[in-house]
N, C-alpha and C positions, 0 to 999 in steps of 0.2 A: 421338564425337566429344563428345556433349552430358558423355558421364562425365568425358573429360579434362577439358573446360571447369569443370565443378563440382569435381573436384578441384584444379584450378589457384587456383578462387575460393575453395577453402576453404584452401587454403596461404597466398594472397593474405591473407586473413581473418586467418589466425592468425600471420603476421609482422607485420601493423597491428597486432593484440592485444600480442604479446608487447612491440612496441616502446611501446604506450601504456601498460604496464605498467612497462616502465623509466623513462619519463616522471614516472608517477604516484609512484612510489618517491624517485625524484630530488627532484621539488620536496617532498614531503614531509619529505624529510632535508634539504634545502635549508630551508624553513621553521622545523621544530621543533626542528631540534639546530644548524642555522647560525646560523637568526634567532635564537632562545629562547637556546640553552643558552650560545653564544658572544656573544651578544649584552648579556646581561645585564649581564654583569663592566663593561661599558662605563659602567653608570649606576652602578655601586656608592660613587664616589666623589663624586655629588650626593646620593645617600641619605644619607652619612654627614653631609655639609652640611649638608642641609635638615633631614632627620630626626634628627639626633643619633646616629644609630647607632655603634658603635666599629665598627673592622676585622675585629673576631672575629666581630660580631654578624649586618654585614650578608655576611659569606661563609659565615656557618652556616646560613641559608636553605635552599640547597643540601642541606646536610648533613640539616638535620631532614626536607625533601620526601622524601631518598633513605630516611633510615632510618625512618621513617614507612610508605613507600609500598612499596619493594621488596621487604621479607619480607613484606608482606601482602598484594601485589596481584601480584608478578612473576608466580609458576604462575598465579593467577588469569588475568592477561591472556592467558597461555600456553591455559589451557582453552579458555577462549572465543574465543580465536582458531581453535583447531580445531576447535571445533563449530559455530561462526558464520561462519567466514570472517574474514580480514581488513578487510573494505571496511567495515564500520560501527564495528568499533574505530577504525580509521584517522580517521575523519570526527570520531567522540566525543572523541579524545586531540586533535585540531586545534583543536576549539571550547573543549577546558577549556584547552589550551595558551594560546589567543588571550585567552579571560579571567582566564587568570593574570596575564598581561603587564598587563593593562589595570590590574586591580587590586593590583600592586604597584606601578604609578606612584604610586597614590596610599596606599599603607599607610605612614600614619607612625606605627604604634604597633606594637611589635614583635608582638602577639599577632596582626593583621593580614597584617603582612608573613611570617610563618610559616602563617598559614592558606593563604593566594593562593601558597606557594612548594610546598605539599602539592598543591594545587591541578596548579602547574606540573609536577611528578614524576609526577602520575598523568596528564597528557597525556602526556608521555614516555614512559612505560610503555604507554601504550593506544595512541598513534598513531607512533612514534618508529624506530628499528632493530628491534625483534621483529617486529612486523607486515609492515613492509617486508623481512624476510628470508623471512618465512613467503609472503607474495605472489610474491615471484620465486621461490622453491623451486617451488610449484604450478605456476608456467609454464613454468619452464625446468629442460630436463635435461643435456644435453649442455652449452650454453655457460651454466650458472648462475653458474660464477665471474666470467665478463666480465660481465654483467649485473647481478652484486652491485657490481663495482669499477664500474663506470659510475655505479650507483645515489649510491652511496657517495662520489660528487665533489662531490653535492649538498650535504655537510656542510661541505667546503673551501672551495666557491665561496659561498656561503651567510656564511657564517664570514668571509669575505674582505671582502666587500659589506658587512655590518651596520655596521662599527665608522664606515665612510662614509658609510652612508645614517644611522646615528644622529645623526652629527657635523653634519649637514646640517640636519637635523630641530629637533635641540636649540638648534642657532644660531639657527634661526627663531620656531620655538613654543616653546623652552624642552623640559626634559627630559622632563618628565610627560606632556605631548602627545605627543614622541617615540616614548616607551615605547609610549603607548596605540595610535598609528599602527601600530606593529612587532605589537601584536597583532591590531589588525584586520587587515594582511596575511596574517598568518597562516592566519588563517581564510579570507580571499579566496583564499589560492591554493592551502592543501591542501582543502579540504572540496571544489569542484567536482572536480577531480581523481579524488579517492577514491569520489565519488557514482557515477561512470560505468563502475567497476571491473565488470569481466565475470567472477563466477567458472568456473574450469575445472569439468570434469563430476565430480561427485561420487565415480564409481566411479575416478579417478585421485588424486582425495584421500585416498579410502579405503586403495587400495594404499600410499601415504607412509603414511599411520600405522600403516596393519599392518607395513611394514618396520620403523618404527623402535621398534614394541614388542615387535619379537622380541627388542630387546638389552635384558639386564636393567640396570640401572641400579646395581644392588647390586653388580655387579662393578667399574663403573666405580669408584664410593666406596671400595672397597676397595682400589682400585691408588694405591699412593703416588705415583705420577709425576701422580695428578690432584689432588692438594692440591700437588706440587714448581710445576704450572702456574698454578695458582690465587693460592698467595702471592707467584710471580714477577709474575706479571702486577698483582698488587695494588701490590705494590713501586712498579712502573712508572708504573702508572695513578696511584697516588697521587702521585707527584713529580709527574706532567703536569698535574693536578689541582690540586696547590698552589701551583706557577707561574703556571698560566693563569689562574684565579681572582684572583689579586693584581698581576697584570701589570699593570693598566690603574692600580691606586692606586700601584703603584712607578713608573710613570712620571711621575706627577703628583709625588711627591716628588721629581723630579729636573726637576722644571720642566716639563716637557714640556707645549705646549698641548694642548688636547681631538683639534685636526687633528692634530697630530704624533702624538699616542696614538694615534689610529685610523689613522694610516699602518701605524705598528707592528704594530699588531693585524693589519692586513690582509697586511701581510707573512710573519706567522707561519701564515696560512691556508694563503695562495696557498703557500709552499714545504710545508707539507702535501699539497698536490696533489702537489707534485714526490715528495716520502717515500712515498707511498702507490704511484706509478709503479714507484721506484726501488727500493723493498724487495720490493714485489711480482713484478719482474724476479728482484731475487737469488733470493728465495725458490723461485724456478723452477729454479736453475742450481745453487744450494749448498745443503748441508743448512741445514735451517730454526730448528734449533735456532741458529746460530752468528748466523743473521740476527736474531733475537730477541736474542741476546746482545749485539749491534751496537747494535739498534736502542735498548736499555736505556741502552749505554753513550754513546750521542750525546746521551739525555736529560738526563744525567750532565755530558756536557764543554760543551752550550748554558749551563748553569744554572752551571757553574764560568766560563765569560766572562765575568758579570757581576761577579765577583772581580777580574778583571784591573786593572791599572793603566788609568784611563780613557783614552780615545784617540778621536779622530773615528770614528763609526761603529761604536763597541763595539755599541751596542744591536742596533745591524742586524744584526751579525755572530751576536749570541744568536738574533735573528729565525730568519735562516735556518737556523740549526742544530736551533735546538728545532721548528723547522716541521716539519723531516725526521723528526725524531724522532716528533715527534706524528701524523703522518699515517703513519707503519709500526707505530706502539704499536697502534690499536685493529684495525689488518687482520690483524696478525702472530696474534693469540690463537686467533680461530677456527682457521687456517690449520694450527696447532701441535696445535690439539684434536683435527680432523680425522686429523690423523696418527698423532696416538695411541692415541686410543679408535674413529675409523672414523666416517666421514662422516653413517652412518644414526644414530647416538647426538650427533650434534652439536646439536642444537636444544635437547635436555635439558642436557648437558652445559655448554652456554655457559648456558643458564638461570640455572645455580647458580653458576656463574663470574662471571657480569655481575653480579648481586647483590653478589656478594665485591668486585669490582672498585669497585661504585658506592659500597659503604659506605669505602673506602678513598680513593676520590674525593674524599666530603664528609669524611671527618677529618683530612684533611691541610692541607687550606686554612683552617679551624678552628686547626689547631694553629699556623700560622705568622700567622696573626691574634692569635693570644695570644702568640707570642715576639715581636711585632713592639714594636722601643724605641719609643715615641713619642715620646721626650727628643732623642734624636738621629737618631730617624725612618731607623732601619735595619732591615732584614729579615736581615742577616748571618746570624744566627743559624738563623733557619728555613730559610733557602736552603740553609744548610750541610747541613742535617738533609735536606732534602731530596736534594742531592747523594749524601748515604749510604745513602739508599733505594731511591735508584736504582741502584746499585751494589751493595747487596743483592740487589736482582733477578735482576742479572748473574751472582751466585756463583749462587744459588739455582737458577735455568734451566740452571747448566752440570751441573748432578747428572742434568738429563734424559736421557733417552737418544737415541743417533741415531734419527731419524725416516727412512723412504723413502717419500718422497712421492709415489712412482711405486705404490706398493701399492693404492691407492684404498683404499674403503671395505671391501673384503672383508677386506684384513690388515691391521687395526691392529695399532699396539704394543701388547701386552700382556703384562704381566709378572707 
C-alpha cells in the first residue's frame, strides 16, 4: 500500500512538474519574444520623430544585434545550456532583455541604440526559444510536440497583447516610460518562473546528449537538402521580418492612429495563433513539404493584398492572412528538419538554420527601409521585393524530397 502511495505521489509530482515547465516556457516566450520582439516595432515611429533616426536606421538595430550576437554566441549558448542547464541562462536572458528595452527607450544616439540592441539580441539567444526548446525536451518524451506547441502559443498571445498595452501606456505616460515598463515586466514575469525550475536527473540528460552525439553533423552538412531547407526558410523568414518590422511605420503613413495601428498589429498576432493550429493540423495529414510551400505562398499573397485597390477593411484582410502565414512559418521549419535529418539531430541542425534565418530576418527590414521613398511615402518597391523573395522560397522548397513524417527519428530522409 505504501509503495502504491509513493508511486502515485511520484507520478503526481512529475505531472505537476511537467505542467510547471510548460508554464515557464510559455511565460518566457510570452515576455522575451511576444513582448520584446513584437513590441519594439510599435515604438519605431516615436524613435524616428524624437531621435531623428531614419527608417533604415531604426530597423537596422535588430540586424546589427543579430549579426553581432548570432554567429558569436549562438553555439556558445547551446554549449552552456547543455553543460549547466537552461535555468540560469533563461534568467540571464530575461534580465538582459529587460535592461535592453529600458536602455533603448533613452538611446538618443545611434551608438547607444546599437549597443542596447546587441544586449537585446543576447537576451533573445540566452533566454528565448533555444533554452525553452531544450527545457521542454529534457522533461517531455512522448508529448514533446504538444508541449512545445502550447509553450509557443505564448509568442502569439504576448505579441497580440503588447501593442494594446503599449498604446495605453504611451497615452498616459509617454512612449519612453511605456518601453521602460515593458522592460521591467519582462524581468518580473520571466525571472521568477525560471528560478524555480527543477532540473531532471543528470542521467537522463546524459542519455539525451549521447543520442544526439551519435549522429555526425558532417553528413548533414554534405546533404544538399540541408541547404535547400536553409535557403528556402531564409526567404520566407526574410519576407516576414521585412514586413513585420515596417508594419507600424506603414500604417502611420496611411494616417492610422496609434490605437488603430495597435489593433491591426494585434490582429496579426491573434491570427498567428490560428496559423499555428491550422498548419500543425495540416502537417499531420498531408506531406509537410506541401504545407511549407503553402505557408510561404500565404506570406506572398498577404503582402500582395496591400497592392490591391483601396477598399474598406483591406488592411485587416492583410493582417489575417499575414498572421496565418506568420504562425505557420516558424513552426514548419523544425518539423521539416526533423523529417529530413532525424529528430536526434534537430538541435544542431536548427542551431545552424536559425542563425541563417536570423541573418535574413535582419537584412530585409533594412533593405526595405533603404528602398522606402520618402517623397511619395511609398513602400511599393520594398514590398514587391518581399513578395518575390517569399515566392523564391516556394520554388526552393519545391526541390526538397517528399518526407514521411511517420518514420520518426530512426529513419530520416538522407540522400
